[in-house]
C-alpha positions as CSV (number, residue, x, y, z in Angstrom):
1,M,11.5,10.0,-6.2
2,K,10.6,9.8,-2.8
3,I,8.0,8.1,-0.7
4,F,6.7,9.3,2.6
5,A,5.9,6.6,4.6
6,C,4.4,6.6,8.6
7,G,2.6,4.6,10.8
8,D,-0.9,4.1,12.4
9,V,-3.6,6.8,12.0
10,V,-7.1,6.7,13.9
11,N,-8.8,9.9,14.3
12,N,-11.6,10.8,16.5
13,Q,-11.1,14.0,17.6
14,N,-10.6,16.0,14.2
15,L,-14.2,16.0,12.7
16,N,-12.8,18.0,9.4
17,G,-10.4,14.7,9.0
18,L,-7.4,16.9,9.4
19,V,-4.6,15.5,11.3
20,C,-1.4,17.2,10.5
21,S,0.4,20.4,11.3
22,S,0.9,22.7,8.4
23,E,4.8,21.7,8.9
24,V,4.1,18.1,8.8
25,E,1.4,18.5,5.8
26,A,4.1,20.4,3.4
27,I,6.5,17.2,3.9
28,I,3.9,14.9,2.6
29,Q,2.8,16.9,0.0
30,E,6.3,17.5,-1.3
31,A,6.8,13.8,-1.2
32,D,6.0,12.0,-4.7
33,F,4.0,9.3,-2.9
34,S,2.8,9.2,0.8
35,V,1.5,6.5,2.8
36,C,0.1,5.6,6.3
37,N,-1.7,2.6,7.9
38,F,-5.5,3.8,8.2
39,E,-6.1,1.8,11.1
40,A,-10.1,1.6,11.6
41,P,-12.9,1.8,9.4
42,V,-15.0,4.9,8.7
43,M,-17.7,5.6,11.4
44,G,-21.5,4.7,10.7
45,Y,-21.5,1.3,8.8
46,G,-22.0,-2.3,10.0
47,Q,-22.4,-3.6,13.4
48,P,-19.9,-4.3,16.1
49,Q,-18.2,-7.8,15.1
50,S,-17.5,-10.7,17.7
51,K,-13.8,-10.2,18.7
52,I,-11.4,-9.6,21.7
53,G,-10.3,-5.9,22.3
54,P,-11.9,-2.5,21.4
55,H,-13.9,-1.7,18.4
56,L,-12.2,1.3,16.7
57,A,-13.9,3.6,13.9
58,Q,-13.4,7.2,12.4
59,P,-15.2,10.0,11.1
60,R,-15.5,9.4,7.1
61,E,-14.2,12.7,6.7
62,T,-10.6,11.5,7.5
63,V,-10.1,9.8,4.6
64,Q,-10.7,13.3,2.7
65,G,-8.6,15.3,5.6
66,L,-5.6,12.9,4.6
67,K,-6.1,13.1,0.8
68,K,-6.3,16.9,1.4
69,Q,-3.0,16.8,2.7
70,G,-0.9,14.6,0.7
71,F,-1.4,11.4,1.5
72,D,-1.8,9.1,-1.4
73,L,-2.1,5.3,-0.2
74,L,-4.1,3.9,3.0
75,L,-2.6,0.4,4.0
76,L,-5.9,-1.5,4.9
77,A,-4.0,-4.7,6.5
78,N,-4.3,-4.3,9.8
79,N,-6.3,-5.8,13.3
80,H,-8.9,-3.4,13.4
81,M,-10.2,-2.9,9.8
82,L,-12.9,-5.7,10.4
83,D,-14.1,-4.5,13.7
84,Y,-17.6,-3.5,12.0
85,G,-17.5,-6.5,9.4
86,R,-18.1,-6.3,5.7
87,E,-20.3,-3.5,5.7
88,G,-17.3,-1.0,7.5
89,L,-14.8,-2.3,5.4
90,V,-16.7,-1.3,2.0
91,A,-17.5,1.9,3.3
92,T,-13.6,2.8,3.9
93,L,-13.2,1.4,0.3
94,D,-16.0,3.5,-1.2
95,S,-14.4,6.8,1.0
96,A,-11.2,6.4,-0.4
97,N,-12.6,5.8,-3.8
98,K,-14.5,9.0,-3.8
99,A,-11.6,10.6,-2.4
100,N,-9.5,9.6,-4.9
101,I,-7.0,7.6,-2.9
102,D,-5.4,4.0,-3.3
103,T,-5.9,1.5,-1.0
104,I,-4.0,-2.1,-0.6
105,G,-4.3,-4.7,1.9
106,A,-8.1,-5.9,2.2
107,G,-11.0,-6.7,0.2
108,V,-14.4,-8.2,0.0
109,D,-12.5,-11.2,-0.7
110,G,-9.3,-13.2,-0.9
111,N,-8.4,-12.3,-4.3
112,S,-8.9,-8.4,-3.7
113,A,-7.6,-8.5,0.1
114,Y,-4.1,-9.9,-1.5
115,Q,-4.0,-7.8,-4.4
116,P,-0.8,-5.7,-5.0
117,L,-0.5,-2.1,-6.2
118,I,1.9,-1.3,-8.9
119,K,2.5,2.6,-9.5
120,Q,4.3,4.4,-12.3
121,F,7.0,7.0,-11.4
122,G,8.5,8.6,-14.4
123,N,10.7,5.4,-15.3
124,L,10.3,3.9,-12.0
125,K,7.6,1.3,-11.5
126,I,7.1,0.1,-7.9
127,G,5.1,-2.8,-6.7
128,F,3.7,-2.4,-3.1
129,V,2.5,-5.0,-0.8
130,N,0.3,-4.8,2.3
131,A,-0.2,-7.7,4.9
132,C,-1.0,-8.3,8.8
133,E,-0.5,-10.6,11.4
134,A,-3.3,-12.9,12.0
135,Q,-5.9,-11.5,14.1
136,F,-9.8,-10.9,13.7
137,G,-10.5,-10.6,10.1
138,V,-7.4,-12.3,8.6
139,I,-8.1,-14.3,5.4
140,D,-5.6,-17.1,6.4
141,H,-6.0,-20.9,5.5
142,F,-9.1,-21.1,7.1
143,E,-12.1,-21.7,4.5
144,R,-13.0,-17.8,4.3
145,Q,-11.9,-16.7,1.0
146,E,-15.2,-15.4,0.0
147,Q,-15.4,-13.5,2.8
148,A,-13.8,-9.7,3.2
149,G,-10.8,-9.3,5.3
150,Y,-7.0,-8.5,5.1
151,A,-4.2,-10.0,3.9
152,W,-2.2,-12.3,6.1
153,I,1.8,-11.5,6.4
154,N,2.7,-15.4,6.8
155,H,0.7,-16.5,4.1
156,S,2.3,-17.9,0.7
157,K,0.7,-15.6,-1.8
158,I,2.7,-12.9,0.0
159,D,5.9,-14.8,-0.9
160,T,4.7,-15.2,-4.7
161,T,3.3,-11.9,-4.9
162,I,7.1,-10.5,-4.2
163,L,8.8,-12.6,-6.7
164,T,6.1,-12.1,-9.4
165,L,6.8,-8.2,-8.6
166,K,10.4,-8.2,-8.2
167,K,10.3,-9.3,-12.0
168,E,7.5,-6.4,-13.3
169,C,8.9,-3.4,-11.1
170,D,12.4,-1.6,-10.2
171,F,11.4,-1.4,-6.7
172,V,9.2,-3.9,-4.2
173,V,8.0,-2.1,-0.7
174,V,6.2,-4.7,1.7
175,F,3.9,-2.6,4.7
176,A,3.7,-5.0,7.5
177,H,1.5,-5.0,10.8
178,A,2.7,-7.5,13.2
179,G,4.5,-7.4,16.7
180,L,4.4,-7.2,20.3
181,E,2.4,-3.8,21.1
182,N,3.9,-1.4,23.2
183,Y,7.8,-2.9,23.2
184,S,10.7,-0.9,21.8
185,I,12.3,-4.4,19.9
186,P,10.6,-6.6,17.6
187,Q,10.3,-10.3,18.1
188,K,12.9,-12.3,16.6
189,E,10.3,-14.1,14.7
190,W,9.3,-11.1,12.6
191,R,13.1,-10.0,12.0
192,V,13.5,-13.4,10.4
193,R,10.4,-12.9,8.4
194,Y,11.0,-9.8,7.3
195,K,14.7,-10.8,6.1
196,H,13.0,-13.5,4.0
197,L,10.6,-11.2,2.6
198,C,14.0,-9.1,1.1
199,D,15.3,-12.5,0.4
200,L,12.2,-12.7,-2.3
201,G,12.9,-9.3,-3.8
202,A,11.5,-6.8,-1.3
203,D,13.6,-3.8,-1.3
204,I,11.9,-2.2,1.9
205,V,9.9,-3.7,4.6
206,V,7.9,-1.0,6.7
207,G,6.5,-2.2,9.8
208,S,3.6,-0.6,12.0
209,H,1.4,-2.3,14.7
210,P,3.7,-1.8,18.0
211,H,2.4,1.7,18.5
212,V,5.7,2.7,19.5
213,P,8.9,3.3,17.3
214,Q,11.8,0.5,16.7
215,G,14.9,0.6,15.3
216,Y,15.8,-0.2,11.4
217,E,18.6,-2.2,9.9
218,E,20.1,-2.6,6.5
219,Y,19.7,-6.4,4.8
220,N,21.8,-7.4,1.8
221,G,21.5,-4.1,0.2
222,S,17.2,-3.4,1.8
223,L,16.0,-1.5,4.7
224,I,13.4,-3.0,7.1
225,F,12.0,-0.7,9.5
226,Y,10.5,-2.9,12.4
227,S,8.0,0.0,13.6
228,L,7.3,3.8,12.9
229,G,5.3,3.9,16.1
230,N,1.7,5.6,15.7
231,F,1.5,8.7,13.0
232,Y,-2.2,10.0,14.8
233,F,-3.9,8.1,17.3
234,D,-6.4,9.7,19.6
235,Y,-8.8,6.6,20.8
236,D,-9.6,6.6,24.5
237,Y,-6.4,7.3,26.5
238,A,-4.0,7.5,23.2
239,Q,-5.4,10.9,23.2
240,Y,-3.2,12.0,26.1
241,Y,0.3,10.9,24.5
242,E,2.4,12.7,22.5
243,N,3.3,10.0,20.3
244,H,7.1,10.3,20.0
245,S,7.8,8.6,17.3
246,Y,9.1,9.0,13.2
247,A,8.1,8.6,9.5
248,V,10.4,8.0,6.7
249,L,11.2,9.7,3.7
250,I,12.5,7.0,1.5
251,D,14.7,8.1,-1.6
252,L,14.4,6.0,-4.4
253,K,17.0,5.9,-7.8
254,K,17.1,3.5,-10.3
255,G,20.3,1.5,-10.4
256,E,21.4,3.1,-6.6
257,P,21.1,2.3,-3.2
258,I,18.2,3.1,-1.3
259,S,18.4,6.0,1.1
260,F,16.6,7.5,3.4
261,E,15.6,10.6,6.0
262,P,14.1,10.2,9.6
263,V,11.0,12.6,10.2
264,Y,10.3,12.9,14.0
265,H,6.8,14.0,14.9
266,I,4.8,14.4,18.2
267,T,1.4,14.7,18.7
268,K,-0.3,17.8,20.5
269,D,-3.6,20.0,20.4
270,R,-4.8,17.1,18.3
271,K,-2.2,17.5,15.6
272,V,1.3,15.8,14.3
273,Y,4.0,18.3,14.7
274,P,7.8,18.0,13.9
275,T,9.7,18.1,16.9
276,D,13.2,19.0,18.2
277,K,13.3,16.6,20.6
278,P,13.3,13.4,18.7
279,V,13.5,9.7,19.5
280,D,16.7,8.0,19.6
281,L,16.7,6.2,16.6
282,V,20.6,5.5,17.1
283,A,19.8,3.6,20.4
284,L,16.7,2.2,19.2
285,C,18.7,0.5,16.1
286,E,21.9,-0.7,18.6
287,R,19.3,-2.2,20.9
288,L,19.0,-4.9,17.3
289,G,22.6,-6.0,18.0
290,K,24.6,-6.8,21.3
291,G,21.9,-7.4,24.0
292,Y,19.3,-7.8,21.9
293,S,18.5,-11.6,23.0
294,K,18.7,-10.9,26.5
295,E,16.0,-8.1,25.9
296,L,14.0,-10.1,23.9
297,D,14.0,-12.9,26.7
298,Q,13.0,-10.6,29.3
299,M,10.2,-8.9,26.7
300,S,9.1,-12.6,26.3
301,L,8.5,-13.9,29.9
302,E,6.7,-10.3,31.0
303,A,4.4,-10.4,28.1
304,Y,3.5,-14.5,28.9
305,E,2.9,-13.9,32.5
306,C,1.6,-10.6,33.1
307,S,-0.9,-10.7,29.7
308,I,-1.2,-14.0,27.9
309,R,-1.3,-16.5,30.9
310,K,-3.7,-15.1,32.8
311,S,-6.0,-14.3,29.7
312,L,-5.7,-18.2,28.7
313,L,-6.2,-19.4,32.3
314,R,-9.4,-17.4,32.4
315,A,-10.6,-18.7,28.9
316,A,-9.9,-22.2,29.9
317,S,-11.3,-22.3,33.2
318,N,-15.0,-22.7,33.9
319,L,-14.4,-21.0,37.2
320,P,-13.0,-17.5,38.1
321,I,-9.4,-18.1,38.5
322,D,-6.3,-16.2,38.1
323,T,-2.4,-16.7,38.2
324,T,-2.1,-16.6,42.2
325,F,-4.2,-17.9,45.1
326,F,-5.0,-14.3,46.3
327,G,-5.6,-13.0,42.5
328,T,-8.3,-15.9,42.3
329,L,-9.9,-14.9,45.5
330,K,-10.2,-11.4,44.1
331,E,-11.7,-12.6,40.8
332,I,-14.3,-15.1,42.9
333,A,-15.3,-12.1,44.7
334,A,-15.8,-9.5,41.8
335,T,-17.6,-12.5,40.3
336,L,-19.8,-12.8,42.7
337,L,-20.3,-9.0,43.3
338,G,-21.1,-8.3,39.4
339,R,-17.9,-6.7,38.6
340,R,-17.0,-8.7,35.8
341,K,-18.6,-9.1,32.6
342,K,-19.4,-12.8,31.5
343,I,-16.1,-14.0,29.3
344,N,-16.7,-15.6,26.0
345,K,-14.4,-18.1,26.5
346,S,-13.8,-19.8,23.1
347,L,-13.2,-16.7,21.5
348,T,-10.5,-15.6,24.1
349,Q,-8.7,-19.0,23.6
350,L,-8.7,-18.4,19.7
351,H,-7.4,-14.5,20.1
352,F,-4.6,-15.6,21.8
353,T,-3.8,-18.9,20.0
354,R,-4.4,-17.2,16.8
355,N,-2.5,-14.0,17.5
356,E,1.0,-14.5,16.1
357,A,2.9,-12.4,18.5
358,Y,1.3,-13.9,21.4
359,Y,2.0,-17.0,20.4
360,Y,5.8,-16.1,19.5
361,A,6.1,-14.7,23.1
362,A,4.3,-17.5,24.8
363,R,6.3,-20.1,23.1
364,H,9.7,-18.4,23.8
365,A,8.7,-18.0,27.5
366,L,8.0,-21.4,27.6
367,E,11.1,-22.6,26.0
368,L,12.9,-20.5,28.7
369,H,11.1,-21.8,31.8
370,N,12.0,-25.3,30.3
371,E,15.7,-24.8,30.1
372,S,15.8,-23.2,33.5
373,T,14.2,-26.9,35.1
């Protein structure tokens, strides 16, 4: 059987919910099972929650549109699914149920959020798992088991679920939502984690969240796709991006090695189209080999210096502050002129310390700084 898997979907512009061109729709329809990451809840339900970053939502018709165009499963374990709280999530689950499309990765409590999905396709039984790094809405070790949220990719429940599924299923597929955004290589910690999931029994790990494509690698007979990038994403300025990326058409046969075919795509005229100018997937994969460590160092230093350090300084100080003297003067002036919104300092500190991708980048950068002194 064949699984079509693609990256992030956020639809604001297509009120009928149809985000694919007829050419891409045909590919999705021909697959036995098609999956996308549904990056935001449906509109019109709940209230914006207290968090750092934008609040995303998409028309309720998007669910029906995705079903009509051939999708069978919506992945809900992502950092925007709880932007409008429990009510927004429940409305999304209800929309999917009415459209007869499966969901996984988030729920009204811990048990439902961590529940895997098992599907039978002829003589093949496949287990699906979906989880995200720790951000707003995560159900982790903090006492929120009875609250709505999404599954955490580093929770021990993910490990035990994979071990159980491996005994019951012919194949186990893990969908992960994690990593630094807008970088074309994965962090080392996610490479280690995904390989560990394969050691436990995952045959395929498919990543999303960085918004841009990353490479893939084979590991002990398993396949790891670190990021498929955006599939359709038209929020704010992203509506002007072509989102050059790829989906994968995975071929599963009992007793045979897993194979796949990349499906290269771009966004134009508010639809996803196939492209004759594909991303250089070979080059992305080569960046996981020789030269990876050096590029990882550069990425970590850049993320820390340009984003993480500045945000933490502002959140920790009672005064307007920046990472440079002149930057601090500008912040003081902007604050006095009323051009800076009041920062929720404790929430900002929580966001930048709980977010695992930021933590990994900051730690790596500080380790490099200390080695050089």
